[in-house]
C-alpha positions in Angstrom: 225.5 114.6 199.0 228.1 113.0 201.5 227.6 113.9 205.4 229.8 116.8 207.1 230.4 118.0 210.4 230.3 121.8 210.9 231.3 124.1 213.5 229.4 126.8 215.2 232.6 129.3 215.4 232.8 129.2 211.2 229.0 130.0 210.9 228.1 132.3 207.7 231.4 130.5 206.0 230.9 127.6 203.8 232.7 124.7 205.1 232.7 121.2 206.1 234.6 118.4 208.4 233.9 115.1 205.9 234.0 111.6 207.3 234.4 108.5 205.6 230.7 108.3 204.4 228.8 109.2 201.3 231.8 108.2 198.8 232.2 105.6 196.1 235.4 103.6 197.4 235.2 100.1 198.8 237.3 97.8 201.0 239.7 99.7 203.5 238.6 103.0 201.7 234.9 102.7 202.4 233.6 105.3 201.3 234.5 109.0 201.1 238.6 108.3 200.5 239.9 111.4 199.5 243.5 110.8 199.6 245.3 110.4 196.6 248.0 109.5 198.6 246.4 106.1 199.3 246.4 102.9 197.6 242.9 103.3 196.3 241.7 103.8 192.7 242.5 107.3 191.8 239.1 107.4 189.8 237.6 106.8 193.2 239.2 109.3 195.1 238.8 112.1 192.1 235.0 111.0 192.7 234.8 111.7 196.2 236.8 114.8 195.7 234.3 115.9 193.5 231.3 115.0 196.0 232.9 117.3 198.4 233.7 120.1 196.2 229.8 119.8 195.0 228.7 119.6 198.6 230.5 123.1 199.2 229.5 124.5 195.8 233.5 125.5 194.9 234.7 125.5 191.8 237.8 123.4 192.8 238.9 121.2 195.8 242.4 121.9 196.9 244.9 120.0 198.9 248.7 120.1 199.3 251.4 117.5 199.6 251.4 117.3 203.4 255.0 117.0 205.4 254.1 117.7 209.1 255.5 121.0 208.8 254.8 124.6 209.8 254.9 125.8 205.9 252.0 127.8 204.7 251.3 128.7 200.7 248.8 131.5 199.7 246.8 130.5 197.1 245.9 132.8 194.1 245.3 129.9 191.4 244.1 126.5 191.5 246.2 123.6 190.5 245.2 120.0 189.5 244.5 117.1 192.1 247.6 115.5 193.6 250.1 118.4 192.5 249.6 120.6 195.6 252.7 122.3 196.9 254.6 120.7 200.2 253.1 122.4 202.9 250.6 122.1 205.7 248.5 125.1 205.3 247.2 127.4 202.9 245.3 130.8 203.0 243.3 132.5 200.3 241.2 135.6 199.2 240.0 134.0 196.3 236.3 133.2 196.0 235.2 129.8 194.7 238.4 127.9 196.0 237.9 125.1 198.7 241.0 124.8 200.7 241.4 121.2 202.0 243.5 119.5 204.3 243.3 115.8 204.4 243.7 113.7 207.8 243.7 110.1 209.5 243.9 111.2 213.3 245.9 114.2 212.8 243.8 117.7 213.8 242.5 119.6 210.9 241.9 123.4 211.4 239.8 125.5 209.3 240.3 129.5 209.7 238.0 132.2 208.6 238.0 136.2 209.2 234.6 137.0 207.6 235.1 140.6 207.9 238.2 140.5 205.5 237.3 137.7 203.7 240.2 135.6 204.5 240.1 131.9 204.8 242.7 129.3 205.9 243.2 125.1 206.4 245.7 123.7 208.2 247.0 120.6 208.9 248.1 119.8 212.4 249.3 116.6 213.8 251.8 116.8 216.7 254.9 117.7 215.1 253.2 120.5 212.7 251.5 121.8 216.1 254.7 121.6 218.2 256.5 123.6 215.1 254.0 126.2 215.0 251.9 125.6 212.0 248.8 127.2 213.4 250.6 130.1 214.3 252.4 130.2 210.9 248.6 130.1 209.2 247.3 132.9 211.5 250.4 135.0 210.2 249.6 134.4 206.7 245.9 135.3 207.0 247.0 138.5 208.8 249.6 139.2 205.7 246.1 138.9 203.7 244.3 141.3 205.6 242.8 139.6 208.9 242.7 140.3 212.3 243.9 137.9 214.5 241.3 138.9 216.8 238.5 138.4 214.2 239.7 135.0 213.0 237.5 132.1 214.0 239.6 128.6 213.9 237.8 124.9 214.2 239.4 122.1 215.2 238.0 119.2 213.7 237.9 115.2 214.4 241.3 113.8 215.2 242.6 111.7 217.5 241.3 112.1 221.2 243.2 111.9 224.5 241.8 108.2 225.3 243.0 106.8 222.2 246.4 108.5 222.0 249.1 106.6 224.2 252.3 107.9 223.9 255.4 107.2 225.4 257.6 109.3 228.1 260.0 110.4 225.7 257.2 112.3 223.6 255.7 113.9 226.8 259.3 115.1 227.4 259.7 116.7 224.3 256.7 118.9 224.7 257.8 119.8 228.2 261.3 120.7 226.7 259.5 123.0 224.4 256.8 124.6 225.8 257.6 124.2 229.8 256.1 122.5 232.6 252.9 124.0 231.4 252.8 121.5 228.5 252.1 118.4 231.4 248.7 119.5 231.3 247.9 117.8 228.1 249.4 114.8 228.9 247.5 112.3 231.8 248.0 108.6 232.8 244.8 106.5 233.1 246.5 104.6 235.7 249.7 105.8 238.0 251.5 103.1 236.0 250.3 104.0 232.6 251.8 105.4 229.6 251.0 109.0 229.0 247.8 110.0 226.7 248.3 113.1 224.8 245.1 115.4 224.3 246.0 116.9 220.7 243.0 119.1 220.0 243.8 120.6 223.6 247.2 121.3 222.8 246.0 123.1 219.2 244.0 125.0 220.7 246.5 126.7 223.3 248.6 127.5 220.3 245.8 129.1 218.5 245.0 131.0 221.5 248.8 131.8 222.1 248.5 133.0 218.3 245.8 135.3 219.1 242.7 133.8 217.6 239.8 135.6 218.4 237.1 132.5 218.6 238.2 128.5 218.8 236.0 125.8 218.5 237.3 121.9 218.8 234.4 119.3 217.6 235.6 116.7 220.4 235.2 113.8 217.9 237.7 111.1 218.2 238.7 109.4 214.6 240.4 106.3 216.3 237.5 105.5 218.3 235.0 105.6 215.5 235.6 103.5 212.8 232.2 103.8 211.5 232.5 107.3 210.7 236.2 108.3 210.8 239.5 106.7 209.1 242.4 106.3 211.4 246.1 105.6 211.1 246.5 104.3 214.5 243.8 102.2 214.8 244.7 100.7 211.2 248.5 100.1 212.4 246.5 98.4 215.8 244.8 96.1 213.4 247.6 95.1 211.0 245.6 96.2 207.9 248.1 97.4 205.0 246.6 101.1 204.1 244.0 103.5 205.2 241.6 106.1 204.0 242.1 110.1 204.7 239.2 112.4 205.5 239.1 115.6 203.9 238.2 119.2 205.8 237.6 122.0 203.8 236.7 125.9 203.8 235.4 127.9 200.7 234.5 131.5 200.4 231.5 132.2 198.6 
């Protein structure tokens, strides 16, 4: 069974933030690559996804064609691997369907309102977070009967602020959208350094602003932990041609 991280906020709900270990992929994709959009062998990726589904005791593991949007779909029936809709969030009341989001530095968010029996999953890169994917996922859960005050949200492994150097124009974009308060999500290690962005803290702020009752961030930096996580930024800096994707998923038993 592949190892996974779990969140206290989602205690009592079957879920997992899976890293890169415990699969069958080789080379750049070693070993639990769950991204069908990578150049990895399809058979290996499907076996990795099957291992995740079995670890969660899920009838099906679903993922989306992620496009860094604020679009959310409500899931009633499963689809075949690689045929998911273009969106970055999904919600359901259906039992046995694992809602999965892929990442390799972006923030995976898993949601649950245990009392209402509603779960959700979202992929939040900087663009999706700024565009409102967290708020849109909570709104879609509310449409299914969830109460924001009961919603628990867990932010999984993603690029951490120590690894996320950005340009001043990037910082300016957030301040323009969210006001001067957004400046607190940027810091400079030295006076003349470029800013570093705290993606998980920003996502947590957006979740809180949307009314989520409980928010937890695992605090795991994908770019800094090569043995445990895939990372687009680390791959780019190393000049490697491709990278795998880890998966986070939640399921109603």
